[in-house]
KEKE-594943 format. One record per residue (C-alpha): residue in one letter; chain; x, y, z; residue number from 0. Coordinates in pm, whole numbers, plus 50000, padded with zeros to 5 digits. Layout:
BEGIN
   aa   ch    east   north      up     i
    A    A       X       Y       Z   NUM
...
//
This chain:
BEGIN
   aa   ch    east   north      up     i
    X    A   34797   78979   74374     0
    X    A   34885   79318   74516     1
    X    A   35209   79512   74479     2
    X    A   35502   79281   74430     3
    X    A   35878   79274   74386     4
    X    A   36003   79155   74050     5
    X    A   36372   79074   74036     6
    X    A   36546   79067   73699     7
    X    A   36871   78872   73697     8
    X    A   37072   78967   73391     9
    X    A   37030   79318   73253    10
    X    A   37119   79288   72887    11
    X    A   36895   79348   72586    12
    X    A   36612   79117   72698    13
    X    A   36626   79171   73074    14
    X    A   36663   79546   73031    15
    X    A   36376   79562   72780    16
    X    A   36147   79366   73016    17
    X    A   36230   79612   73293    18
    X    A   36161   79915   73074    19
    X    A   35833   79770   72947    20
    X    A   35704   79670   73292    21
    X    A   35795   80006   73443    22
    X    A   35597   80178   73168    23
    X    A   35287   79967   73240    24
    X    A   35309   80016   73620    25
    X    A   35178   79658   73642    26
    X    A   35072   79550   73994    27
    X    A   35239   79861   74139    28
    X    A   35553   79653   74126    29
    X    A   35906   79735   74232    30
    X    A   36170   79610   73990    31
    X    A   36500   79506   74142    32
    X    A   36793   79442   73910    33
    X    A   37101   79227   73945    34
    X    A   37386   79190   73696    35
    X    A   37721   79016   73718    36
    X    A   37895   79344   73637    37
    X    A   37805   79630   73877    38
    X    A   37851   79887   73600    39
    X    A   37577   79714   73398    40
    X    A   37340   79731   73695    41
    X    A   37425   80099   73743    42
    X    A   37350   80176   73378    43
    X    A   37019   79986   73397    44
    X    A   36922   80205   73693    45
    X    A   37025   80519   73508    46
    X    A   36825   80419   73199    47
    X    A   36514   80347   73408    48
    X    A   36497   79971   73351    49
    X    A   36487   79903   73728    50
    X    A   36380   80085   74044    51
    X    A   36688   79975   74235    52
    X    A   36977   79733   74211    53
    X    A   37141   79482   74442    54
    X    A   37507   79378   74428    55
    X    A   37442   79026   74559    56
    X    A   37220   78760   74405    57
    X    A   37093   78663   74749    58
    X    A   36971   79014   74835    59
    X    A   36819   79052   74489    60
    X    A   36610   78735   74515    61
    X    A   36548   78679   74888    62
    X    A   36235   78900   74902    63
    X    A   36117   78855   74546    64
    X    A   35766   78752   74451    65
    X    A   35869   78701   74090    66
    X    A   36218   78632   73948    67
    X    A   36307   78667   73580    68
    X    A   36640   78510   73480    69
    X    A   36772   78669   73162    70
    X    A   37129   78543   73129    71
    X    A   37314   78320   72882    72
    X    A   37158   77976   72918    73
    X    A   37459   77793   73061    74
    X    A   37464   78039   73354    75
    X    A   37108   77949   73455    76
    X    A   37190   77623   73633    77
    X    A   37426   77796   73877    78
    X    A   37176   78077   73938    79
    X    A   36894   77832   74014    80
    X    A   37124   77637   74243    81
    X    A   37227   77949   74437    82
    X    A   36874   78087   74466    83
    X    A   36708   77761   74568    84
    X    A   36786   77796   74939    85
    X    A   36655   78148   74988    86
    X    A   36367   78202   74745    87
    X    A   36048   78285   74939    88
    X    A   35763   78030   74941    89
    X    A   35518   78079   74651    90
    X    A   35781   78268   74452    91
    X    A   35743   78256   74074    92
    X    A   36056   78199   73866    93
    X    A   36084   78228   73489    94
    X    A   36362   78266   73236    95
    X    A   36408   78401   72885    96
    X    A   36660   78154   72740    97
    X    A   36644   78047   72377    98
    X    A   36660   77677   72467    99
    X    A   36417   77518   72709   100
    X    A   36463   77143   72758   101
    X    A   36782   77172   72961   102
    X    A   36649   77467   73164   103
    X    A   36332   77278   73256   104
    X    A   36543   76983   73377   105
    X    A   36757   77213   73592   106
    X    A   36451   77379   73744   107
    X    A   36296   77039   73826   108
    X    A   36621   76922   73982   109
    X    A   36716   77232   74181   110
    X    A   36413   77438   74284   111
    X    A   36207   77355   74595   112
    X    A   35844   77242   74546   113
    X    A   35723   77570   74702   114
    X    A   35850   77762   74399   115
    X    A   35663   77772   74065   116
    X    A   35884   77765   73757   117
    X    A   35751   77864   73416   118
    X    A   36007   77851   73136   119
    X    A   35986   78138   72890   120
    X    A   36131   78251   72559   121
    X    A   36028   78574   72385   122
    X    A   36066   78540   72008   123
    X    A   36210   78888   71981   124
    X    A   36551   79047   71978   125
    X    A   36805   79244   71780   126
    X    A   37153   79179   71652   127
    X    A   37279   79433   71903   128
    X    A   37311   79330   72267   129
    X    A   37359   79485   72609   130
    X    A   37153   79717   72827   131
    X    A   37227   80006   72588   132
    X    A   37020   79831   72320   133
    X    A   36717   79771   72546   134
    X    A   36382   79922   72448   135
    X    A   36037   79911   72604   136
    X    A   35854   79809   72287   137
    X    A   36088   79520   72193   138
    X    A   35818   79258   72256   139
    X    A   35523   79430   72087   140
    X    A   35339   79176   71873   141
    X    A   35589   78895   71927   142
    X    A   35518   78535   72025   143
    X    A   35630   78455   72379   144
    X    A   35678   78081   72444   145
    X    A   35578   77948   72786   146
    X    A   35655   77605   72933   147
    X    A   35514   77559   73286   148
    X    A   35687   77303   73508   149
    X    A   35466   77019   73631   150
    X    A   35459   77169   73983   151
    X    A   35378   77526   73875   152
    X    A   35058   77656   74033   153
    X    A   34770   77782   73817   154
    X    A   34799   78120   73993   155
    X    A   35168   78145   73901   156
    X    A   35098   78053   73538   157
    X    A   34824   78316   73523   158
    X    A   35063   78579   73661   159
    X    A   35331   78499   73401   160
    X    A   35071   78515   73122   161
    X    A   34960   78854   73252   162
    X    A   35321   78976   73250   163
    X    A   35371   78856   72892   164
    X    A   35058   79041   72782   165
    X    A   35175   79357   72960   166
    X    A   35492   79338   72751   167
    X    A   35271   79349   72440   168
    X    A   35347   78987   72345   169
    X    A   35122   78688   72274   170
    X    A   35175   78387   72503   171
    X    A   35211   78047   72337   172
    X    A   35216   77731   72550   173
    X    A   35448   77471   72402   174
    X    A   35633   77155   72501   175
    X    A   36003   77210   72577   176
    X    A   36128   76950   72329   177
    X    A   35904   77078   72049   178
    X    A   36017   77433   72126   179
    X    A   36385   77344   72099   180
    X    A   36336   77156   71773   181
    X    A   36132   77426   71602   182
    X    A   36340   77718   71725   183
    X    A   36655   77542   71606   184
    X    A   36517   77574   71252   185
    X    A   36389   77932   71254   186
    X    A   36624   78104   71499   187
    X    A   36940   77908   71578   188
    X    A   37013   77786   71224   189
    X    A   36977   78135   71068   190
    X    A   37233   78274   71316   191
    X    A   37481   78002   71220   192
    X    A   37420   78049   70846   193
    X    A   37479   78420   70887   194
    X    A   37806   78360   71074   195
    X    A   37919   78101   70817   196
    X    A   37864   78342   70527   197
    X    A   38061   78616   70702   198
    X    A   38341   78372   70780   199
    X    A   38357   78234   70425   200
    X    A   38368   78576   70260   201
    X    A   38582   78779   70499   202
    X    A   38855   78510   70512   203
    X    A   38886   78522   70133   204
    X    A   39203   78694   70009   205
    X    A   38990   78927   69794   206
    X    A   38762   79041   70078   207
    X    A   38897   79397   70077   208
    X    A   38792   79434   69715   209
    X    A   38476   79225   69763   210
    X    A   38360   79435   70059   211
    X    A   38321   79737   69834   212
    X    A   38054   79543   69643   213
    X    A   37870   79407   69948   214
    X    A   37540   79594   69973   215
    X    A   37191   79546   70119   216
    X    A   37161   79177   70028   217
    X    A   37481   79086   70208   218
    X    A   37390   79314   70499   219
    X    A   37045   79153   70538   220
    X    A   37169   78794   70527   221
    X    A   37462   78857   70763   222
    X    A   37278   79070   71021   223
    X    A   37258   78788   71277   224
    X    A   37635   78738   71270   225
    X    A   37653   79056   71481   226
    X    A   37477   78876   71767   227
    X    A   37628   78805   72108   228
    X    A   37882   78524   72057   229
    X    A   37859   78396   72415   230
    X    A   37479   78373   72409   231
    X    A   37482   78198   72071   232
    X    A   37746   77951   72185   233
    X    A   37540   77866   72494   234
    X    A   37237   77811   72270   235
    X    A   37427   77570   72045   236
    X    A   37571   77374   72338   237
    X    A   37227   77322   72494   238
    X    A   37044   77231   72173   239
    X    A   37298   77024   71982   240
    X    A   37075   76747   71846   241
    X    A   36807   76975   71702   242
    X    A   37055   77222   71556   243
    X    A   37258   76945   71390   244
    X    A   36937   76801   71241   245
    X    A   36843   77133   71082   246
    X    A   37199   77197   70964   247
    X    A   37182   76861   70783   248
    X    A   36847   76955   70627   249
    X    A   36992   77285   70507   250
    X    A   37299   77113   70363   251
    X    A   37067   76883   70164   252
    X    A   36888   77184   70016   253
    X    A   37216   77357   69938   254
    X    A   37346   77042   69768   255
    X    A   37024   77021   69563   256
    X    A   37074   77378   69442   257
    X    A   37442   77310   69375   258
    X    A   37356   77010   69159   259
    X    A   37097   77202   68957   260
    X    A   37352   77477   68892   261
    X    A   37629   77227   68807   262
    X    A   37398   77052   68560   263
    X    A   37283   77377   68401   264
    X    A   36930   77259   68481   265
    X    A   36660   77517   68418   266
    X    A   36445   77352   68685   267
    X    A   36642   77581   68917   268
    X    A   36398   77860   68830   269
    X    A   36103   77655   68957   270
    X    A   36282   77568   69281   271
    X    A   36364   77935   69344   272
    X    A   36009   78039   69254   273
    X    A   35868   77788   69504   274
    X    A   36088   77931   69778   275
    X    A   35982   78285   69688   276
    X    A   35614   78188   69703   277
    X    A   35657   78005   70036   278
    X    A   35818   78314   70187   279
    X    A   35543   78540   70049   280
    X    A   35277   78323   70215   281
    X    A   35463   78335   70547   282
    X    A   35492   78715   70534   283
    X    A   35118   78748   70469   284
    X    A   35022   78555   70783   285
//
């Protein structure tokens, strides 16, 4: 493939970081066109160098694109796919970066014409800060980037998306949409909810003002994800309810087990905590 137009729809942390990274690589001699719901966001993305130019309408942004990357909150994706379906060029490649995949794959199958190749995507990278101001070119270095090709996606399109992922510095991982949503619910979605729950439980306490003076690195580390984008996290929960509820139940069981050991004054607690420490050490060494 020669020079091509890549259109990024949604210019927050992930979309902006993809733009910055691809512009640094000068991959395929591409031109990056940006579109954001808020014109001021698009203007800032242009100023920061995440895109070559911006368009104020979704139609103009996508009508001549060879490759479209949708990087918006997941519940917005259905409407975007629906709007774009009538004017995407033949052989266009479309991907997304949403944290849930099963619903997105269904929308793509339902709404996109057979001439368009859709490859669902999810980079396992991010920060608790959001917005184009937080974007950085090396955000994806060394991260796993999940890919879920639609049944109708062409081998050439899949190869192009893999090449893009590698240009970002990430490692592509092909995975089934349902497996993705179940596993990510455990290691990404659940931690964000636990973080928010801890903040809520402590800051609503009448002694929080006093307590906050004692909150240090441990509290900061565990509550970091509570600073995430509330809209994005809500969309994630509403498109992955079953898997998230399953892992919340599993966590509650573990918490109840610890509670019982503490209530009983059972010294087996030390062994349980040691096992968790060892399991985490092994994960970190991988």
